[in-house]
N, C-alpha and C positions, 0 to 999 in steps of 0.2 A: 307689299307686305313688310312689316317691320321685323328686323332681326334683333335678337337679344345680344347683350354684350358677350355672352358665352360663345355664341355662334361666331361673332366677329373675331374673337380671340382665336378660335379654332381655325378660321380661314387664314388669318394672318400667320399662324404657326405653320400651316401647310405651305403657304407661299414662301416662308423663310426656309423650310426644308427643301423645297423645290429649287430655290435659288442656290442653296449650299451645294446640292447635288449637281446642279448645272455648273457651278463653279469648279467642282472637282472634275467633272467631265471635260471642262474647258482645259484643264491641265493635260489630259490625254490628247485633246485636239491640238493644243499648242505644241506638245512634244512631237505629234505626228507631222505638223507643218514644218517644224525645224528639221525633222528627219527627211522630209521631202526636199528640202534645200541641200541637206548634207549628202544624200545618196549619190547624186550625180557628181559631186565634187570628188568622191572616191572611186566611182566606177566609170566615169567618162573615158572612153577609149582614146580621146584626143589628148588626154593628160589630166592628172590629178591636181586638185587645188587643196593641198594639205593644210595650209594656214587657214583657209576659209572653212575647211572641214573641222578643224580643231575648235573654232569658235562656235559653229553651229552644234557640234556634238555636245559641248558643255551646256549650252542652253537647253538642248533636248534632254540631256541627262537630268538637269535641275527639275524640269516639269514632270518627267516620267517618274522620278523618285518621289515627288510630292503625291502623284496619283497612286503610286504603289504603296505609300504609307497610310493613305486615308481609307477608312472603313467603307466608304461609298464606292471606291474604285479599285481597291486592292485585289479583288477577285474578278475584275472585268476582263473579258477575253481580249478585247482590243488593247487594253493596257499591257497584257502579257506579250501580245504580238509586237507592239511598239518598243517595249522594254528589250525584248530579244533582238530586234533590229538595231536599236540605238547602242546597246552594249556590245553587239558584234562590231559595229562601226568604231566604237571607242577602242576595242581590243585591236582592231586592224591598225588604227592610228598609233596605239601604244607599241605595237610591233615595230613600227617605223621610227618611233621616237619614245624611248623608254622613260624619258623625263616628263612626258605629257601629263601623267596623273601619278598620285601616290601609290595607288594599287597597281599590281602587275597585270600584264596582258592575260595571264592565265586566270586571274581573278575575274576579269571582265568576261572572258570566254565562259567561265562557269556560270556567271550571273545570266548571261545571254541564253545559254543552253537550258538552264533551269527555268527561265521565264517561258521559253518556247514549250518546254515539257509540261509546265503547269497549265498553260493556255490550251494545249492540245488535249490534255487529260480532262480539263473542265468541260470541254465541248462548247459548241455554240456556232453562231453564224460566221465567225472568223476562222474556223478550223481549216478551211481550204487555203485561206491567206497565210496561215501559219505554215502549212505544208509547203506552199510555194516559197515562202521566205527561207525555210530550212533547206530546201533544195538549192536555192540560189547561194546560200552560205556554203553548203557542201561543195558545190561546183567551184566556188571562188577559192576555197582553201585547198581543194584538190589541185587546181591550177598552180597555186603558190607552191604546193608540195612538189609538183612536177618540175617547176623552175628551180627549186632548191636542189632537187636530185640532179638535174642537168648541170648545176654548178658544183656538184660533188659535196654539197653541204648535207650529208646524209642524215645526221642527227636532227637537224632542223626540218628536213623533209619528213622524217618520222613523226615529229611533233605536229606538223601541219596536217598530215594525213590523219593523225589521231583526232584532231579537232574536227576535221571533215566528217569522220565516222561518227563522232559523238553528236553532231547535228542530226544525223539520221536517227540516232538512238532516241532523240527527243520526241520523235513521232512514231516510236515503236518499231523501227526498222534496223536490223543488224546488217550493217554494210560490210560484209565479209571481204569484198575485194579491196576496199580502202583500208580495212584493218590489216590485211595481209601486207599492203604497201607500207603501212606504218611500221609493222614489225620488221620488214626487210630494211627500211630506212634506219630504224633504231639499231638493228644488228650491225649494219655497215658503218654506223656512226659510233660503234663500241658502247652503246647504251643497252647492255644485255637485259637490265631490269625492265626497261621500256619494251624491249622485244618480247620478253616473257609475258608481260601484261597483255600484249596483243595476241600472241600465239595461244595463250591459255583460252582466250575467247574463241578462237578458231577450233581448238581441240574440243571445247564444250559442245559445239554444234556439228561435229564430224565434218569439218570443212574438207571438201574434195575427198570424201571417204576418210582414210587414215592420215591424210597429209597434215591436217592441223595438229594431230597428236605427235607425229614425228618431228614437226617443227618445234613444238613446245618441248618435247623430250630433249631435243638437241640443245636448245638454249638453256634449259635447266641443268644439263650436264656441264655446259660452259660455266654456269654459275656455281657449280659444285653441289647442286641439289640432286645427288645420285638417286636417292629414294624416290623423289618426285618424278625424275626422269623414267625410272623403271616402272613406276606405277602408271604413268601415262601410256607407256608402250604395252604393258600388260592389259590395261583397259581396252586399248585399241585392238589388241590381238583377239580379245573375246568377241568384238564386233566384226573384225575383219581378219579371220584366222589365216587367210592365204596371202595377205599383203606382204610382199618381200621386203619392203622398206622397214616395216614394223619388225619383222623377224630378224633382219640384219641389225637393226638398231638394238634389239634385245641382246643379240650375240655380243656386240661391242660393249653394251652396258654391263652384261654379266662378266665379261673379261675384265673390265675396269674394277668391278666389285670383287674379283677373285673367285667368281663362281663358274669354274670350268664345266661342271656338269650342266648347269643351265645354259651356258654358251653352246655346248655341243648339241643339246636338245633343240635349241632354237635354230641352229645351223642346219640340222637334219630336217627340221620342218620347212625351212626355206627352200632347200633343194627339192624336197618332195613336191612343192608347188609347181616346179618346172624343171624336171630332171635333165632336159636337153639344152638348158640355158648355160652356155659356156661362161658367161659372166658370173653366174652364181657359183660355179665350180672354182672359178678364179678367185672370187671373194672368199670362198671356203678355204682355199689353199693359203691365202694371205692371213686369214684369221688363225689357222692352225700354226703358221709360222710364228705369229705373235704369242700363241699359247706355249709353243715350244721355247721361245726366247725367255718367256716369263719363268718357266720351269728351270731353264738353264741358269738364269740369274739367281734363283733361290738356291740352286745346288752350289753355286760358287760362294754364296754368302754363309752357308752353314758349315760348322766344324764337325757335326755329327755324321759319321760315315754311313750309317744306315739311312738317314734322311737324304743324304747326298745321293746315294744309290737310287732311292725311290724317285727323286727329282730328275735324275739323269734318265731313268727309264721312262718317266712321263714326257720328258723332252724328246727322246727318240721316237716315242709313239706319236706325238704330235707332229714331228717333222715327217714321219712316214706318211701320215694322213695328208699332210700338205703336199708331199710329192704325188700321192695318188690323185688328189683333187686337181692339181695343176696339169697332171698328165691327162686326166679326163677332159679338162677344158681344151687341151690341144687335140685330143681325139675328135672332139666335136667340131673344132675349128683349127685345123693344122697351121694356118698362117696367123694365128692370134699372137701378135708381136708382144703384147704385155705379158702374156702367159709364158712365152719363150724366155723372156728376160727374167721373170720372177722365178721360174723353175730353175734356170741355169744358175742364177745368183744364189738361190736357196741351197742347191746341191753343193755348190762350191764352198759356201760358208759352213755347211754341215760337215763337209769333208775336212775342212780346216780344224773344226772343233774336235772331230774324231782323231785327227793326227795329233792334236795337242793332248787329248785325253790319253792316247796310247803312250805318249812321251813321258807322262807323269807316273806310269805304272812302274812297279818294282821289277827288277830284272827277273825273268823267268815267270812272270805272271801269265797264266794261261789265256787271259783275255787279249793279250797283245796281238796275237796272230789274227784273230777275228776282227779286231778293230782296224788293223792294217789292211785287211782284205776289203772291209766295208769302205774304208777311206778311198781306196783305189776305185771301187765301183761307183761311188758317188762323184769322184773327180771325173771319171770317164763319162758318166751321164750328164754332168754339168757342161762338159765340152760339147756334147751333141746338141744340147738345147741352145747354148750360147752361139755356136757356129751357125745355127739356123737364124738366130736373132741378128747376128752381125751382117748377114746378107742384106737385111733391110735397113741397118744402121751402121754402115761401114766405117764411120768416123767416131763411134762412141768410145771415147777414151777409157772410160771405166771398164767396159767389157773387153776391150783390146788388152788392157792391163791384166784382167783376170785370166784371159786365154794365154797370154804370155807366161804368167806365173804357173798356171795349171800344167802347161806342157813342160815347163822347166822342172816342176816337181815330179812329173812322170819320167823325167830323164830324156825327153824327146827335144834335144837342143835345136834341131833343125826347124821344127815347127815353132818352138819358142822364139827363135831368132826372127822368123817371118813376122810373127805378131809384134815383136819388139820394134822392128823396122816400121810396121804400119802405125804403131803407137807413136813413134817419134815423128812420123810424117803427118799425123792427124792434126787438124786445125781445131 
């Protein structure tokens, strides 16, 4: 049967299109072959061949870029797979030799992760291969992160862990464990912005309950983002109303913001979650000491006598609450050494402030007698707490010095001299 010229033209056109498509597919195939040579050069446990890897990677990059730019293969799933693998390899080489390419290793990582993500989202026969390649990359960068952590290169460890997590993100998996490691690495490497980026992700998915939120709140506080810190904790409190870390975080955040009412409310809520927890009462006492110190500082800074009196009253109230809380902690656990120390030191410092306050009164001021009486009571109570503490820490110079001075101020020179001798002998 004879064919017309029109038919021959059509056949030749189809053959040309097929040849062109085959040529573009060949670019993907050639890139894949070069990657096959490249991969063992980087991953061979017997030793890496970096120079060989550099040459093969550039050849592979050339062909995969041609395939990625051509309409016939730019959406091909195998192209995305190979592009992700090749650019991951280039990023790895660039990490070892920053002069290898003009682009940064971060640029190559982003290209690789984007390619894996596009290939995974497009779907197709290579989806499983993409998942396997992503898992391999994640494992590799996690190992590198571990090595950097062991070498105390914490910031670099954070960066490598973040890349490992981002590979999983390419296939729709939020790798919270590695994101946590990245945050801790960044934080220990003094990259608080990086840590905040990681912890914010954990807070968004309620990582380990409220743990993600408390981590994020803490790092934002370091960055000076107080409003963000409080908002994170308040959001966590709505979801986890009995979480002690959230409540104590709110207490400290409110104190820093000068919100004493909010701090006391959060503190009360925290204790209500576990009233027989000595640590909570201890924390409560410490926080009330801080509130009292803040009020005392404000009293010292003002010239207005009325405001000064109000601040001193607030200071005394906070200090009394601190004493009550620390005493409660010791009722629950009598041998709680930290509480013994904190209570004794607090009462001694309070007594010193009261003594100073009385000394500045005018002659004949009716408040002098009550202040002197209170000074003596707090001094005696501080001695009781600190003598219990010193039984467990007999060479604590700071406390030996306080006991020496406390007895000296009481006029008990015999006891004062005993503690002075112990102080001089302490190592």
